[in-house]
C-alpha positions in Angstrom: -80.1 -28.4 15.3 -79.3 -27.0 11.8 -77.4 -23.8 11.2 -79.6 -21.1 9.8 -78.5 -18.9 6.9 -80.4 -15.7 6.1 -80.0 -14.5 2.5 -80.9 -11.0 1.7 -82.1 -11.3 -1.9 -82.2 -15.0 -2.9 -84.4 -15.5 -5.9 -82.7 -14.2 -9.0 -79.1 -14.9 -9.8 -76.2 -14.8 -7.2 -78.7 -15.0 -4.4 -80.5 -18.0 -6.0 -77.3 -20.0 -6.3 -76.3 -18.9 -2.8 -79.5 -20.4 -1.4 -78.9 -23.6 -3.2 -75.2 -23.7 -2.0 -76.2 -23.4 1.6 -79.1 -25.8 1.3 -76.8 -28.4 -0.2 -74.4 -27.9 2.7 -77.2 -28.7 5.2 -78.2 -25.3 6.2 -81.8 -24.1 6.8 -82.3 -21.0 4.8 -84.6 -18.0 4.9 -84.7 -15.5 2.1 -85.6 -11.9 2.5 -87.0 -9.8 -0.4 -89.9 -7.7 -1.6 -91.4 -10.6 -3.6 -90.9 -8.7 -6.9 -89.8 -11.9 -8.6 -90.9 -15.5 -8.6 -89.6 -17.6 -5.8 -87.8 -20.7 -7.2 -87.8 -22.2 -3.7 -91.5 -21.9 -3.0 -91.9 -25.7 -2.8 -88.8 -26.3 -0.6 -89.9 -26.6 3.0 -86.4 -25.9 4.2 -86.3 -22.5 2.5 -88.5 -20.0 4.3 -89.2 -16.5 3.1 -89.8 -13.2 4.9 -91.1 -10.3 2.9 -89.7 -6.9 3.3 -87.6 -4.1 1.7 -84.0 -4.2 2.7 -83.7 -0.5 2.3 -86.3 0.0 5.1 -84.4 -0.6 8.3 -87.5 -1.5 10.3 -88.3 -4.3 7.8 -84.8 -5.7 8.3 -85.0 -5.5 12.0 -88.3 -7.2 12.1 -86.9 -10.0 10.0 -83.8 -10.4 12.2 -86.0 -10.8 15.3 -88.3 -13.3 13.5 -85.5 -15.4 12.0 -82.6 -15.1 14.5 -80.0 -16.4 11.9 -76.6 -17.8 12.4 -75.2 -16.5 9.1 -76.2 -13.6 6.9 -75.3 -13.2 3.3 -76.2 -9.8 1.9 -76.6 -10.0 -1.9 -78.4 -6.8 -2.6 -76.7 -4.1 -0.6 -76.1 -1.3 -3.1 -75.4 1.7 -0.8 -73.0 2.0 2.1 -75.9 2.8 4.4 -77.4 -0.6 3.6 -74.3 -2.3 5.0 -74.0 0.0 8.0 -77.6 -0.9 8.9 -77.2 -4.6 8.3 -74.0 -4.9 10.3 -75.7 -3.2 13.2 -78.9 -5.3 13.0 -76.9 -8.5 12.7 -74.0 -7.6 14.9 -74.3 -10.8 16.9 -74.4 -13.4 14.1 -71.7 -15.9 13.6 -70.9 -14.4 10.2 -72.1 -11.5 8.0 -70.9 -11.7 4.4 -71.4 -8.7 2.1 -71.4 -9.2 -1.7 -69.2 -6.4 -2.9 -67.6 -6.2 -6.4 -64.3 -6.1 -8.2 -65.6 -2.7 -9.4 -64.8 -1.4 -5.8 -61.1 -1.2 -6.7 -60.1 2.4 -7.5 -56.7 1.8 -9.2 -55.7 -0.2 -12.2 -53.4 -3.0 -11.1 -52.7 -6.4 -12.7 -53.8 -8.3 -10.7 -55.8 -6.4 -8.1 -55.1 -7.7 -4.6 -57.4 -7.2 -1.6 -54.8 -5.8 0.8 -52.8 -3.8 -1.7 -55.0 -2.2 -4.4 -56.7 1.0 -3.3 -60.5 1.1 -3.3 -62.6 3.8 -5.0 -63.4 6.9 -3.1 -67.1 7.3 -2.3 -68.4 10.8 -1.8 -71.5 11.6 0.1 -73.2 12.3 -3.2 -72.1 9.0 -4.7 -73.2 7.1 -1.6 -76.9 7.8 -2.2 -76.8 7.7 -6.0 -78.2 4.9 -8.1 -76.4 5.4 -11.4 -74.0 2.9 -13.0 -71.2 5.4 -12.7 -71.3 5.3 -8.9 -71.6 1.5 -8.6 -67.9 0.9 -7.8 -67.6 3.7 -5.3 -70.8 2.6 -3.6 -69.6 -1.0 -3.3 -66.3 0.3 -1.9 -68.3 2.3 0.6 -70.0 -0.9 1.6 -66.6 -2.6 2.1 -65.5 0.2 4.4 -68.7 -0.3 6.4 -67.7 -4.0 6.7 -64.3 -3.0 8.0 -65.8 -0.5 10.5 -68.2 -3.2 11.8 -65.3 -5.6 12.3 -63.6 -3.0 14.3 -66.7 -3.0 16.6 -66.4 -6.7 17.0 -68.8 -7.8 14.3 -67.7 -10.9 12.3 -68.3 -9.1 9.0 -66.5 -10.0 5.8 -66.7 -9.1 2.1 -66.5 -11.1 -1.2 -65.6 -9.2 -4.4 -66.6 -10.9 -7.7 -66.0 -9.4 -11.1 -68.6 -9.9 -13.8 -70.6 -13.1 -13.0 -71.9 -15.5 -15.6 -73.9 -18.7 -15.4 -77.5 -20.1 -15.2 -80.3 -17.5 -14.5 -78.1 -14.5 -15.4 -80.7 -11.8 -15.9 -78.1 -9.2 -17.0 -77.7 -11.2 -20.3 -74.2 -9.8 -20.8 -72.8 -13.3 -21.4 -75.9 -14.4 -23.3 -75.0 -11.9 -26.0 -71.9 -14.0 -26.9 -73.6 -17.3 -26.5 -76.4 -16.1 -28.9 -73.9 -14.9 -31.4 -71.7 -18.0 -31.4 -74.7 -20.4 -31.3 -76.4 -18.7 -34.2 -73.7 -17.5 -36.7 -70.6 -18.8 -38.3 -68.8 -15.5 -38.0 -68.9 -13.0 -35.2 -67.3 -9.6 -34.7 -65.0 -9.4 -31.7 -63.9 -5.9 -30.7 -60.2 -5.0 -30.9 -57.7 -7.8 -31.5 -59.4 -10.2 -29.1 -56.7 -9.9 -26.3 -58.7 -7.6 -24.0 -59.0 -9.2 -20.6 -61.9 -8.9 -18.2 -61.8 -11.5 -15.4 -65.2 -13.3 -15.0 -66.5 -15.7 -12.5 -68.9 -18.6 -12.6 -72.0 -17.9 -10.4 -71.8 -21.2 -8.5 -68.2 -20.4 -7.6 -69.4 -17.1 -6.1 -72.0 -19.0 -4.1 -69.3 -21.4 -2.9 -67.0 -18.5 -2.0 -69.8 -16.9 0.1 -70.2 -20.1 2.1 -66.5 -20.6 2.4 -66.0 -17.1 3.7 -68.9 -17.4 6.1 -67.4 -20.6 7.6 -63.7 -19.9 7.3 -63.1 -16.2 6.7 -61.7 -13.6 9.2 -63.6 -10.6 10.4 -62.7 -7.4 8.5 -61.3 -9.2 5.5 -62.2 -8.9 1.9 -61.8 -11.9 -0.5 -61.7 -11.7 -4.3 -63.4 -14.5 -6.3 -62.8 -15.2 -10.0 -62.3 -18.0 -12.5 -59.1 -20.0 -12.1 -58.2 -19.1 -15.7 -59.0 -15.6 -17.1 -59.5 -16.0 -20.8 -59.3 -13.0 -23.2 -62.4 -12.1 -25.1 -61.1 -13.9 -28.1 -60.5 -17.0 -26.1 -64.0 -16.8 -24.6 -65.5 -16.9 -28.1 -63.7 -20.2 -28.7 -64.6 -21.7 -25.4 -68.3 -20.8 -25.9 -68.1 -22.4 -29.4 -66.8 -25.6 -27.9 -69.6 -25.6 -25.3 -72.2 -25.0 -28.1 -70.7 -27.8 -30.1 -70.0 -25.6 -33.1 -67.2 -23.7 -34.8 -67.1 -20.0 -35.3 -64.7 -17.5 -37.0 -64.0 -14.5 -34.9 -63.6 -11.4 -37.0 -61.5 -8.8 -35.1 -62.3 -5.2 -35.6 -60.5 -2.2 -34.2 -61.9 1.3 -33.5 -61.4 2.5 -37.0 -63.3 -0.4 -38.6 -66.1 -0.3 -36.0 -66.4 3.5 -36.6 -67.2 2.8 -40.2 -70.6 1.5 -39.1 -71.1 3.8 -36.1 -69.8 1.5 -33.5 -67.1 1.7 -30.8 -65.1 -1.0 -28.9 -67.2 -0.3 -25.8 -70.5 -1.1 -27.5 -69.7 -4.8 -27.1 -70.4 -6.5 -23.7 -67.3 -7.7 -21.8 -64.9 -5.4 -23.6 -62.7 -3.5 -21.1 -59.5 -1.6 -21.5 -57.3 -1.7 -19.4 -57.4 -5.3 -18.2 -59.2 -6.3 -15.1 -57.8 -9.3 -13.2 -58.3 -10.2 -9.6 -55.9 -12.3 -7.5 -57.8 -15.1 -5.8 -54.9 -16.4 -3.7 -56.4 -15.3 -0.4 -59.7 -17.1 -1.0 -58.0 -20.2 -2.2 -56.1 -20.3 1.1 -59.5 -20.9 2.8 -60.0 -24.1 0.7 -62.1 -22.6 -2.1 -61.6 -23.9 -5.6 -62.9 -22.8 -9.0 -64.9 -24.8 -11.5 -63.3 -25.7 -14.8 -64.6 -23.8 -17.9 -65.9 -26.9 -19.6 -68.3 -27.7 -16.7 -69.2 -24.1 -16.1 -70.0 -23.3 -19.8 -71.9 -26.6 -20.4 -74.3 -25.5 -17.7 -74.4 -21.9 -18.8 -75.1 -22.8 -22.5 -77.8 -25.3 -21.5 -79.5 -22.7 -19.4 -79.3 -20.1 -22.2 -80.8 -22.5 -24.7 -83.7 -23.3 -22.3 -84.5 -19.6 -21.6 -85.8 -16.7 -23.6 -82.7 -14.7 -23.0 -80.7 -13.5 -26.1 -78.6 -10.7 -24.7 -79.0 -8.9 -28.0 -79.9 -5.6 -26.3 -76.4 -5.6 -24.7 -74.5 -5.2 -28.0 -74.7 -4.2 -31.6 -77.6 -5.6 -33.7 -76.8 -8.4 -36.1 -77.7 -6.2 -39.1 -75.0 -3.7 -38.1 -72.6 -6.6 -37.5 -73.3 -7.9 -41.0 -72.7 -4.5 -42.5 -69.3 -4.5 -40.8 -68.5 -8.0 -42.0 -69.3 -6.8 -45.5 -67.0 -3.8 -45.1 -64.3 -6.1 -43.9 -64.9 -8.4 -46.8 -66.1 -11.4 -44.8 -69.8 -12.2 -45.3 -71.7 -15.3 -44.4 
């Protein structure tokens, strides 16, 4: 009899790759969502679907009774109460794995370690908010719900990815840089190119979720991230290699950017201070990361086959060209 995985979410990005990961490992899979997006597994008889709203506890309880899963992967828990409810409903499963975030960390450390770096505080007001400013605190609140569930005997665990990139990335943050590099000989890179924001390939997140479900320990959190953490300037070069092109990065500090009404933070994937996650704990379970050549080849191919440009995530090209002219480098 096959092991049954229940994926809350499952059709868009991390969830979609998680379903594929568990299917490839021989699991039967049921996805649970509202049906707001196309189901890429509609033709796969081994992937069932139950419709419902994960924020409605009665919907989740009904699904739990209908499916009776062995493993639960919770990809779309955005409030602590979502995790409290899920760990109660699925208290008897073999493993409950919550998709948290590197944003849950509340202190700047290099690197951030699961058992050492403090988490964000999450006030009662933040716990029920939906703004980007409370995302990290809410994810931290979900982590604490996992720990509390483990104390009650639930085999609940957490996986913390930083920014995720790869095929089907609807956020389009990484698409911005692929679009720029694939379309132009020169691109503006904020700062001096040395800012560091640890990223992770989406298929590695999916593999981490399965690894933790199978090998993780109750009440533990596990960071996941690329094996090498390039700076933004390095990313531009890696993307150019994947696109089969060459590009000249033009570095611009705050003063230069200000001349055309921009700031460093207007560019996607710029972050100061650096954000780096230690993945030693996850690797001890047998997880390994994908090399950048393989990850970026798939990511660029998917970008080129999609209608995503990422252009809304950063400065318009016209503004960039004005800055290049100010800096004396025009195409």
